[in-house]
C-alpha positions as CSV (number, residue, x, y, z in Angstrom):
1,M,77.6,286.6,-104.0
2,V,75.5,289.5,-102.6
3,V,75.2,292.2,-105.1
4,A,72.0,293.6,-103.7
5,D,70.8,294.1,-100.3
6,L,67.2,295.5,-100.5
7,H,66.2,295.9,-96.8
8,V,68.0,298.6,-95.2
9,H,67.0,301.4,-92.7
10,T,68.3,304.9,-92.3
11,T,68.1,307.7,-89.6
12,R,65.0,308.3,-91.4
13,S,63.4,305.8,-89.2
14,D,65.3,303.7,-86.8
15,G,68.8,303.0,-88.6
16,M,71.8,304.3,-88.1
17,L,73.1,304.9,-91.9
18,T,72.5,308.3,-93.6
19,L,71.8,308.5,-97.3
20,D,75.1,310.1,-97.3
21,S,76.7,307.4,-95.5
22,L,74.8,304.8,-97.2
23,P,77.2,304.6,-100.5
24,D,80.4,303.9,-98.5
25,A,78.5,301.1,-96.9
26,A,77.7,299.5,-99.9
27,K,81.0,299.7,-101.3
28,R,82.6,298.4,-98.1
29,A,80.3,295.0,-98.5
30,G,81.2,294.7,-102.4
31,V,77.2,295.7,-102.5
32,E,76.3,297.0,-105.9
33,A,72.3,298.1,-105.1
34,V,70.4,298.6,-101.8
35,A,66.9,299.4,-101.5
36,V,66.3,301.8,-98.6
37,T,63.0,300.8,-96.8
38,D,62.5,302.9,-93.6
39,H,59.6,302.2,-91.3
40,D,56.3,303.7,-92.7
41,R,58.2,306.8,-94.1
42,L,59.2,307.8,-97.5
43,Q,62.6,309.1,-98.5
44,S,62.0,313.1,-99.6
45,A,65.7,313.3,-100.9
46,L,65.4,310.5,-103.1
47,D,64.4,312.3,-106.5
48,G,63.0,308.9,-108.4
49,P,61.8,305.5,-107.8
50,V,65.7,304.2,-108.7
51,T,68.5,306.3,-108.6
52,R,72.6,306.6,-108.5
53,R,74.5,307.8,-105.8
54,D,78.2,307.7,-105.8
55,G,78.4,304.7,-108.1
56,V,75.5,302.7,-106.3
57,T,72.1,301.9,-107.2
58,V,69.4,303.0,-104.5
59,V,65.9,301.9,-105.1
60,H,63.2,304.0,-103.1
61,G,61.4,301.9,-101.1
62,V,59.3,301.5,-97.8
63,E,58.3,299.0,-95.0
64,L,54.6,299.3,-93.8
65,R,53.2,297.6,-91.0
66,V,49.5,296.3,-92.0
67,D,46.8,294.7,-90.0
68,A,46.2,291.2,-91.5
69,G,43.3,290.5,-89.0
70,D,44.9,287.4,-87.3
71,Q,48.3,289.2,-86.8
72,R,50.0,292.2,-88.0
73,L,52.8,291.9,-91.3
74,D,55.3,294.3,-92.9
75,L,54.9,294.6,-96.6
76,L,58.1,295.8,-98.7
77,G,57.2,298.7,-101.3
78,Y,60.1,298.8,-104.3
79,G,60.7,301.8,-106.9
80,V,58.2,304.2,-104.8
81,D,57.0,306.7,-107.1
82,P,54.9,308.7,-104.2
83,T,51.1,309.0,-104.7
84,D,49.0,311.4,-102.8
85,D,47.5,308.3,-100.9
86,L,50.5,306.4,-99.8
87,R,51.7,310.2,-98.7
88,A,48.6,310.3,-96.5
89,V,48.9,307.0,-95.1
90,C,52.3,307.5,-94.1
91,T,51.6,310.8,-92.7
92,R,48.9,309.6,-90.7
93,I,51.4,306.7,-89.2
94,Q,53.8,309.3,-88.4
95,R,51.1,310.8,-86.2
96,N,50.5,308.0,-84.5
97,R,54.3,306.9,-83.7
98,R,54.8,310.5,-82.1
99,E,51.5,309.9,-79.9
100,R,52.5,306.4,-79.0
101,G,56.1,307.3,-78.4
102,A,55.2,310.1,-76.2
103,R,52.9,307.6,-73.9
104,I,55.8,305.0,-74.3
105,I,58.4,307.2,-72.7
106,D,55.7,308.4,-70.3
107,N,55.2,304.7,-69.2
108,V,58.9,304.0,-68.7
109,E,59.8,307.3,-67.0
110,D,57.1,306.8,-64.4
111,R,57.8,303.0,-63.9
112,L,61.8,303.7,-63.5
113,G,61.7,306.9,-62.2
114,V,64.0,308.4,-64.8
115,S,64.1,311.3,-67.7
116,L,65.1,309.6,-71.0
117,P,67.1,311.2,-73.2
118,V,64.6,311.2,-76.2
119,E,61.6,313.0,-77.6
120,P,58.5,312.3,-79.7
121,R,59.2,312.7,-83.6
122,D,58.4,311.4,-86.8
123,G,60.5,308.3,-87.6
124,L,60.5,307.3,-83.8
125,G,60.5,303.8,-83.0
126,R,61.2,301.5,-79.9
127,P,64.5,300.7,-80.7
128,H,65.4,304.6,-80.1
129,I,63.5,304.3,-77.1
130,A,65.5,301.1,-75.7
131,R,68.7,302.8,-76.8
132,A,67.6,305.7,-74.6
133,I,66.8,303.0,-71.9
134,A,70.2,301.7,-72.1
135,E,71.9,305.0,-71.7
136,V,70.8,306.0,-68.5
137,T,69.5,302.7,-66.8
138,E,71.0,299.5,-65.6
139,Y,68.8,297.7,-68.5
140,G,70.5,296.6,-72.1
141,Y,69.4,297.2,-75.4
142,Q,67.5,293.8,-75.7
143,E,66.2,293.8,-71.6
144,A,64.2,297.0,-72.5
145,F,62.5,295.1,-75.0
146,D,62.2,291.7,-72.9
147,D,61.0,293.7,-69.8
148,L,59.4,297.0,-70.6
149,I,58.6,298.1,-73.9
150,G,58.3,294.5,-75.7
151,A,54.6,293.6,-76.8
152,D,52.7,292.8,-73.5
153,C,54.9,294.4,-71.4
154,H,54.3,296.9,-68.7
155,C,55.3,299.9,-70.8
156,Y,53.9,298.9,-74.2
157,V,51.4,300.8,-76.2
158,P,50.1,299.5,-79.4
159,R,50.6,301.0,-82.8
160,E,47.9,302.2,-85.2
161,V,48.3,300.6,-88.7
162,P,46.4,300.4,-91.9
163,A,44.4,297.2,-92.8
164,F,46.3,294.8,-95.2
165,E,44.1,295.5,-98.1
166,R,44.3,299.0,-97.8
167,G,48.1,299.4,-97.3
168,A,48.5,296.2,-100.3
169,T,46.4,298.8,-102.4
170,V,48.5,301.9,-101.7
171,L,51.4,300.2,-102.0
172,A,50.6,298.7,-105.5
173,D,49.4,302.2,-106.7
174,A,52.9,303.6,-106.2
175,C,55.5,301.1,-106.2
176,G,56.6,298.8,-108.9
177,L,57.1,295.9,-106.7
178,V,55.3,295.0,-103.5
179,G,56.2,291.9,-101.4
180,L,56.0,290.2,-97.9
181,A,58.8,290.9,-95.4
182,H,60.5,288.2,-93.5
183,P,57.6,285.5,-93.3
184,F,59.5,283.2,-90.8
185,R,59.0,286.3,-88.1
186,Y,55.2,286.0,-87.7
187,P,53.2,283.7,-85.3
188,D,51.5,282.2,-88.2
189,T,53.8,281.8,-91.4
190,E,51.7,279.9,-93.4
191,A,48.8,282.4,-93.2
192,A,51.0,285.5,-93.9
193,L,52.3,283.9,-97.1
194,A,48.7,283.0,-98.0
195,R,48.5,287.1,-98.3
196,C,51.1,286.6,-100.7
197,E,48.1,286.0,-103.4
198,A,47.6,289.6,-103.5
199,L,51.2,290.5,-103.8
200,D,54.2,290.8,-106.2
201,A,57.0,289.5,-104.3
202,V,58.3,288.0,-100.9
203,E,61.6,288.3,-98.9
204,R,63.2,284.9,-99.9
205,W,66.7,285.5,-98.2
206,Y,66.6,287.0,-94.4
207,P,68.9,286.8,-91.7
208,Y,66.7,285.1,-88.8
209,G,69.1,284.1,-87.3
210,R,67.9,280.5,-86.8
211,A,67.5,277.5,-88.9
212,V,64.0,277.8,-91.1
213,D,62.5,275.5,-93.2
214,T,61.8,277.4,-96.5
215,S,59.6,274.6,-97.9
216,L,56.5,276.6,-97.4
217,L,58.3,279.9,-98.7
218,D,59.5,278.1,-101.9
219,D,55.9,276.8,-102.3
220,A,54.5,280.2,-102.1
221,I,56.9,281.5,-104.6
222,D,55.6,278.7,-107.2
223,R,52.0,278.7,-106.4
224,Y,51.7,282.7,-106.6
225,D,54.6,283.3,-109.2
226,L,56.5,286.1,-106.5
227,V,59.7,287.4,-107.4
228,P,62.0,286.4,-104.7
229,T,63.6,289.4,-102.9
230,G,66.1,289.8,-99.7
231,G,68.0,291.8,-97.6
232,S,69.8,292.5,-94.4
233,D,67.1,294.5,-92.7
234,A,70.2,296.6,-91.6
235,H,69.6,298.8,-88.9
236,G,73.4,299.4,-88.1
237,E,76.0,300.8,-90.4
238,T,76.6,297.1,-92.0
239,V,74.9,296.3,-95.0
240,G,75.1,293.0,-97.6
241,D,75.3,290.5,-95.0
242,T,72.2,289.0,-96.7
243,G,70.8,289.8,-99.9
244,L,70.3,288.6,-103.5
245,D,73.0,287.2,-106.0
246,A,73.2,288.6,-109.6
247,A,70.2,286.7,-111.1
248,A,68.3,287.5,-108.4
249,W,68.8,290.9,-108.5
250,E,68.3,291.3,-112.3
251,R,64.7,289.4,-111.9
252,V,64.1,292.4,-109.5
253,E,65.3,295.1,-111.7
254,R,63.1,294.0,-114.5
255,A,60.2,294.0,-112.3
256,I,60.8,297.3,-110.9
257,G,61.7,298.9,-114.2
258,V,65.5,299.5,-113.8
């Protein structure tokens, strides 16, 4: 039974839930705890690393993309107590998100001869642009990624992200627990898991939508003494499809000092 979903996005990045609607979503799912892990952006409305909102435990988290040299990885920080360094990193990334978003929007508009109903802003991600494309063209949401704005597509623009070492250090200074997100989504899972030597945790439970051989992951958990985390990576209004049972959540609670 899932009692904690530790990977949820809100309207601070590319999710559909707000902090106000989050508790009801958690209660509908029977989830006791949720970690808000918006992309490269902190939750200014949360006044502590872990808070209670309408009877639901809310962990202040963040998902930070970093460059590991051979591939880009996503790190999850839990129990955020923001430092000046983390704020500065997020500010720099959001500036790049606005600039990059503007370039992708221009590319799509020029290629399709349309005006997209989306503007560059903090928190803007490609999902926002894909939804805008689907709204005014014959492309569906996924088709927009596959044919226009996905990596290596004509309208794609890469992001500027911090190096792995910089991101991991900044998160470690500001968070109670830092882990690798969804290890089987990277081109080289083995290399991604090797980076866990410098981390505290790894996302053990995740909705990949396909079968994965978790032996590599379980070996990494044992080798590096990692705390296993998990979550649904919710971008819609439903949480708790994947996450931690009570025993796994208790271990995370101890790690972040709940």
